[in-house]
C-alpha positions in Angstrom: 26.7 4.1 -27.8 28.2 2.6 -24.8 26.6 -0.4 -23.9 24.9 -0.4 -20.3 23.8 -3.5 -18.6 20.2 -3.4 -17.0 19.9 -6.2 -14.0 17.0 -5.1 -12.0 18.0 -7.8 -9.3 21.5 -6.6 -8.9 21.1 -5.5 -5.2 23.1 -2.6 -5.7 20.1 -1.5 -8.2 17.7 -2.2 -5.7 19.2 -0.4 -3.1 19.8 2.4 -5.2 18.5 2.6 -8.7 19.6 6.4 -9.6 22.9 5.7 -11.0 21.8 2.9 -13.7 19.5 5.4 -14.6 21.4 8.0 -15.6 23.9 5.7 -16.9 21.0 4.6 -19.2 19.5 8.1 -19.9 23.0 9.3 -21.0 24.3 6.4 -23.1 21.2 4.5 -24.0 18.0 6.2 -23.3 15.3 4.3 -25.5 16.7 0.8 -24.2 15.9 -2.7 -25.6 16.1 -5.1 -22.6 17.4 -8.8 -23.2 14.4 -9.7 -21.4 12.1 -8.1 -24.4 10.7 -5.1 -23.3 11.8 -1.0 -23.8 13.0 1.0 -21.0 12.6 5.0 -21.4 14.3 7.1 -18.9 14.4 10.7 -20.3 11.8 12.8 -18.7 10.4 14.7 -22.3 9.8 10.7 -23.6 7.9 9.4 -20.1 6.1 12.2 -20.5 5.2 11.7 -24.1 4.8 8.5 -23.7 2.3 8.9 -20.6 0.3 11.5 -22.6 0.2 9.6 -25.9 -3.2 7.8 -26.7 -1.4 5.3 -28.8 0.6 3.7 -26.4 -2.1 2.3 -23.8 -3.0 0.1 -20.9 -4.7 -2.7 -22.5 -2.9 -6.0 -23.3 -0.7 -6.1 -20.3 -3.3 -8.3 -18.4 -3.1 -10.5 -21.5 0.7 -10.9 -21.6 0.6 -11.9 -17.9 -2.2 -14.5 -18.6 -0.8 -16.1 -21.5 2.6 -16.5 -19.6 1.2 -17.6 -16.5 -2.5 -18.8 -17.1 -5.6 -16.8 -16.7 -5.5 -14.2 -13.8 -7.9 -14.2 -10.8 -11.7 -13.0 -11.9 -11.8 -9.2 -13.0 -8.2 -8.0 -12.4 -8.5 -7.3 -15.9 -11.5 -5.6 -15.4 -9.5 -2.5 -13.2 -9.6 0.4 -14.7 -5.5 0.3 -14.2 -5.5 -1.7 -17.0 -8.3 0.0 -19.1 -8.3 2.0 -21.8 -11.2 4.7 -23.0 -14.1 4.0 -23.0 -14.1 1.6 -20.4 -11.6 3.8 -18.7 -13.6 6.5 -18.8 -16.7 4.7 -17.3 -14.9 3.3 -14.8 -13.0 6.1 -13.7 -15.9 8.3 -13.5 -17.9 6.2 -10.9 -14.9 6.0 -8.6 -13.8 10.1 -8.9 -16.3 11.3 -7.0 -14.6 9.8 -3.9 -11.1 11.1 -4.5 -11.7 14.5 -5.2 -9.2 17.2 -3.2 -12.2 18.6 -1.9 -13.9 15.3 -0.6 -10.4 14.0 0.6 -9.5 17.6 2.7 -12.5 16.6 4.9 -10.4 13.3 5.8 -7.8 15.5 7.8 -8.9 15.5 11.1 -9.3 11.9 11.0 -6.2 11.1 9.4 -4.4 13.8 11.9 -6.1 11.5 14.5 -5.1 8.1 13.7 -1.2 9.6 12.9 -1.2 11.2 16.6 -2.9 7.6 17.8 0.0 5.7 16.0 2.8 7.8 17.4 1.0 7.5 21.1 1.6 3.9 20.8 5.4 3.8 19.6 6.0 6.5 22.3 4.2 4.1 24.9 6.5 1.2 23.4 9.7 3.0 23.6 10.8 2.2 19.8 9.5 1.6 16.4 10.0 0.5 13.2 8.5 3.1 10.9 7.2 1.0 8.1 5.3 -1.5 10.4 4.5 0.6 13.2 3.6 3.8 11.5 3.8 4.1 7.3 1.8 1.0 6.7 -0.9 1.0 9.1 -2.1 4.8 8.5 -3.1 4.4 4.7 -4.3 0.8 5.6 -7.0 2.3 8.2 -8.0 5.0 6.3 -8.5 3.3 3.0 -10.3 0.3 5.0 -12.4 2.9 6.4 -13.3 4.6 3.6 -14.2 1.4 1.5 -15.9 0.2 4.9 -14.2 -3.2 6.0 -14.1 -4.1 9.2 -11.7 -3.1 11.2 -11.2 -6.8 12.2 -10.3 -8.1 8.8 -7.4 -4.9 8.3 -4.6 -7.3 9.2 -6.0 -10.0 6.3 -5.2 -7.9 3.5 -1.5 -7.3 4.5 0.3 -10.9 3.4 -2.3 -10.1 0.3 -1.0 -6.9 -0.4 2.5 -7.7 0.0 1.9 -10.9 -2.2 0.0 -8.4 -4.8 2.8 -5.9 -4.6 5.6 -8.6 -5.3 4.2 -10.0 -8.4 3.6 -6.4 -10.1 6.9 -7.5 -12.3 5.4 -10.9 -13.2 6.6 -10.4 -16.8 10.1 -10.0 -15.7 9.8 -13.7 -13.7 9.3 -17.0 -14.8 6.8 -18.6 -15.4 7.0 -21.0 -12.4 8.2 -18.4 -9.9 6.7 -18.7 -6.5 5.8 -14.9 -6.8 4.0 -15.3 -9.4 1.7 -17.9 -7.9 1.5 -16.2 -4.6 0.1 -13.0 -6.3 -2.5 -14.7 -8.4 -3.4 -16.7 -5.5 -3.6 -13.3 -3.4 -6.0 -12.1 -5.9 -8.1 -14.9 -5.8 -8.5 -14.7 -2.0 -9.2 -10.7 -2.1 -11.7 -11.5 -4.6 -13.5 -13.5 -2.9 -13.5 -11.4 0.4 -15.0 -8.5 -1.5 -17.5 -10.6 -3.5 -19.0 -11.7 0.2 -18.6 -8.0 1.6 -20.1 -6.8 -1.5 -23.3 -9.3 -1.3 -23.9 -7.6 2.4 -23.6 -4.1 1.1 -26.4 -5.1 -1.8 -28.4 -6.4 1.2 -27.9 -3.5 3.7 -26.4 -0.1 2.4 -24.0 2.1 4.8 -22.9 5.0 4.5 -19.4 3.9 2.9 -17.8 4.3 -0.4 -18.1 0.1 -0.9 -22.2 0.9 -1.0 -21.3 4.1 -3.0 -19.8 1.6 -5.5 -22.5 -0.8 -5.6 -25.2 2.2 -6.1 -23.3 4.3 -8.3 -24.8 5.2 -11.4 -23.5 7.4 -14.0 -25.5 8.4 -17.0 -27.5 4.9 -16.1 -24.3 2.8 -16.1 -23.7 0.9 -13.1 -20.5 -1.1 -12.0 -20.8 -5.0 -12.9 -19.9 -7.6 -10.3 -16.7 -8.2 -11.9 -16.0 -4.3 -12.1 -16.7 -3.8 -8.7 -14.1 -6.3 -7.3 -11.6 -5.2 -9.5 -12.1 -2.1 -8.1 -12.4 -2.6 -4.5 -9.3 -4.5 -5.3 -7.6 -1.8 -7.1 -9.0 1.0 -4.3 -7.5 -1.5 -1.2 -4.1 -1.9 -2.9 -3.2 1.0 -4.8 -4.8 3.2 -1.5 -1.9 2.1 0.6 0.8 1.3 -1.1 1.7 4.3 -2.4 1.6 6.3 1.0 3.5 3.3 2.8 6.6 3.9 0.6 5.8 7.9 0.2 6.3 8.3 4.3 8.8 5.4 4.3 11.5 7.0 1.6 10.2 10.4 2.4 11.2 10.2 6.2 14.5 8.0 5.3 15.4 11.2 2.5 14.8 13.8 5.6 17.1 11.9 8.3 19.9 11.3 5.7 19.6 15.0 4.8 19.2 16.9 8.2 19.8 20.2 7.1 16.5 19.8 4.6 15.1 18.1 8.1 15.8 21.6 10.0 14.4 23.5 7.3 11.0 21.6 7.5 11.2 21.5 11.4 11.9 25.5 11.2 9.2 25.9 9.2 6.0 23.3 9.1 4.5 25.2 6.2 6.9 24.1 3.9 5.3 20.6 4.3 3.7 21.1 0.8 6.5 21.7 -1.3 8.8 19.0 0.7 6.5 16.2 0.0 6.3 17.0 -3.6 10.2 16.9 -3.4 10.3 14.0 -1.9 8.0 12.0 -4.3 10.3 13.7 -6.9 13.3 12.6 -5.0 12.5 8.9 -4.1 9.5 8.0 -5.7 7.1 5.2 -4.4 6.0 4.1 -7.7 9.4 3.5 -10.2 7.9 2.4 -13.6 4.6 2.0 -15.3 3.8 0.0 -18.6 2.3 0.9 -21.8 1.5 -1.4 -25.1 1.7 0.7 -28.3 -1.3 0.3 -30.6 0.4 0.4 -33.4 4.3 0.9 -34.4 5.8 4.4 -32.7 8.8 6.3 -32.9 10.2 7.2 -29.7 14.0 9.0 -29.1 14.7 8.0 -32.7 13.8 4.4 -32.3 10.8 2.5 -33.7 8.6 0.5 -31.1 6.4 -2.1 -32.9 2.9 -2.7 -31.9 2.2 -4.6 -29.0 5.7 -4.1 -27.7 5.8 -3.6 -23.8 7.4 0.0 -23.0 8.3 0.5 -19.4 8.5 4.7 -18.8 10.5 4.8 -15.6 8.8 7.7 -13.8 11.8 7.2 -11.0 14.5 8.2 -13.8 12.4 11.0 -15.5 12.0 12.8 -12.2 16.4 12.6 -12.1 16.3 13.8 -15.3 18.9 16.8 -15.3 17.4 18.3 -18.6 14.3 18.8 -16.5 15.5 19.2 -12.6 18.5 21.2 -11.5 20.7 19.2 -9.4 18.5 16.4 -9.6 20.2 14.3 -6.9 20.3 17.1 -4.6 17.0 17.3 -1.9 15.6 20.4 -2.0 12.2 21.0 0.1 11.8 24.7 -1.3 12.4 23.5 -5.0 10.0 25.4 -7.2 8.5 24.7 -10.9 8.6 20.8 -9.6 6.9 19.2 -12.3 7.7 15.5 -11.4 5.4 12.9 -12.8 5.6 10.3 -9.5 1.9 10.1 -9.8 1.4 9.8 -13.5 0.4 12.1 -16.3 -2.7 11.6 -18.9 -5.8 9.9 -18.3 -4.2 7.2 -15.7 -2.8 10.3 -13.4 -3.0 8.6 -9.9 -6.8 8.7 -8.7 -5.5 8.5 -4.9 -2.5 11.4 -5.7 -4.9 14.2 -3.1 -5.5 11.4 -0.3 -1.6 10.1 -0.4 -0.8 14.0 -0.3 -2.9 14.5 2.5 -1.7 11.9 4.1 2.2 11.9 3.6 1.8 15.8 4.7 0.4 15.2 7.8 2.1 12.1 8.7 5.8 13.3 8.1 5.0 17.1 9.4 3.7 14.9 12.7 6.4 12.5 13.1 9.1 15.4 12.8 7.6 17.9 15.0 6.4 14.8 17.6 10.0 13.5 17.4 12.6 15.9 17.6 15.6 13.6 18.3 14.2 11.0 15.7 17.0 9.0 13.9 18.0 5.9 12.1 18.9 3.2 13.9 20.3 1.4 10.9 22.7 2.4 8.5 21.7 -0.4 5.7 17.8 0.0 5.0 16.4 -2.9 3.5 14.4 -2.4 0.1 11.6 -4.7 -1.5 13.1 -6.5 -4.4 10.5 -4.8 -6.9 11.1 -2.8 -10.4 7.6 -1.2 -10.0 7.8 -0.3 -6.4 10.2 1.5 -4.4 9.8 1.1 -0.9 11.7 -0.4 2.7 10.8 -3.5 4.2 11.5 -1.8 7.6 13.5 0.9 8.8 14.4 0.9 12.6 14.5 4.7 14.1 15.0 5.9 17.4 13.5 8.8 19.0 
């Protein structure tokens, strides 16, 4: 078996991880990293892990806490890092706000926000796709849903960036500035929401935050710390995925003008186009699980408590599942990608991300028919978890 070097900090990997994924999948699909975790790159293995109740989320925050000291209050109470029965209870209390039926009602407002952002960039005469379009859209949407005052939105930007960068904390040395900044941002965000929750308890409004404060399921309510954790998760996850979907997706279309032309010729293809963009260069590249007992994956035994990284970005380029996986095809059929995960931890906000992505990309390419890249070297965020651009200058 050929030895494959895996260095997530390599600039070539950050710019394009897919050749490395292909080498790992072909030569060492259940790869033991020198950093002490397992890397899975085959579609069948990733799907198996995401559906296996023996591999859960609990234990991840404990690993981070042991490495860096106690995490910010409430962080470990998020449904993102909980397993049943707590995960089931927390998710059921939030799920009602993100069903496809509820999200469909938001389409006119999302369209209004998209049109307003494009009106502004046309007046300005230039655009950074991330700064001026992909980022503000989902932030405005999730803040309006939660009931966060418009004047406070800008405060979330740095907090969100710092928290997102810290998602790879277990790959970083304990003294890392990235890890410390992430912990500080979590604390600041928790305190912000603590004050906002107190306001809603005293004076409820018709928004998601007030609904969470009052929510009951079989006589159960969210505790104060669970409320904090849920609000933080919804705010960060509620925009990160969509920012990267719009950024990565637009870049992919601009690099594949024939596919862009097919979408412009028939905007009704946007549904399948967004699914293919999610598969081709997804916003989230990996997710972590901890086995509650020894498990065998791909013929290798992974011990209880060891960290398993399921690379969904690699799974979605597996030729065993997707014919010609490196080819962008906006009409691809049987596109069972795992960009939003699988199983009980399937992304709660997937319906919202899809609606935002569909409206944003379709409106962008129809209103800016001369849209083109203004750089030949897009800059990516240095992250093993999230795949997204720091900036994307475009001309129109």
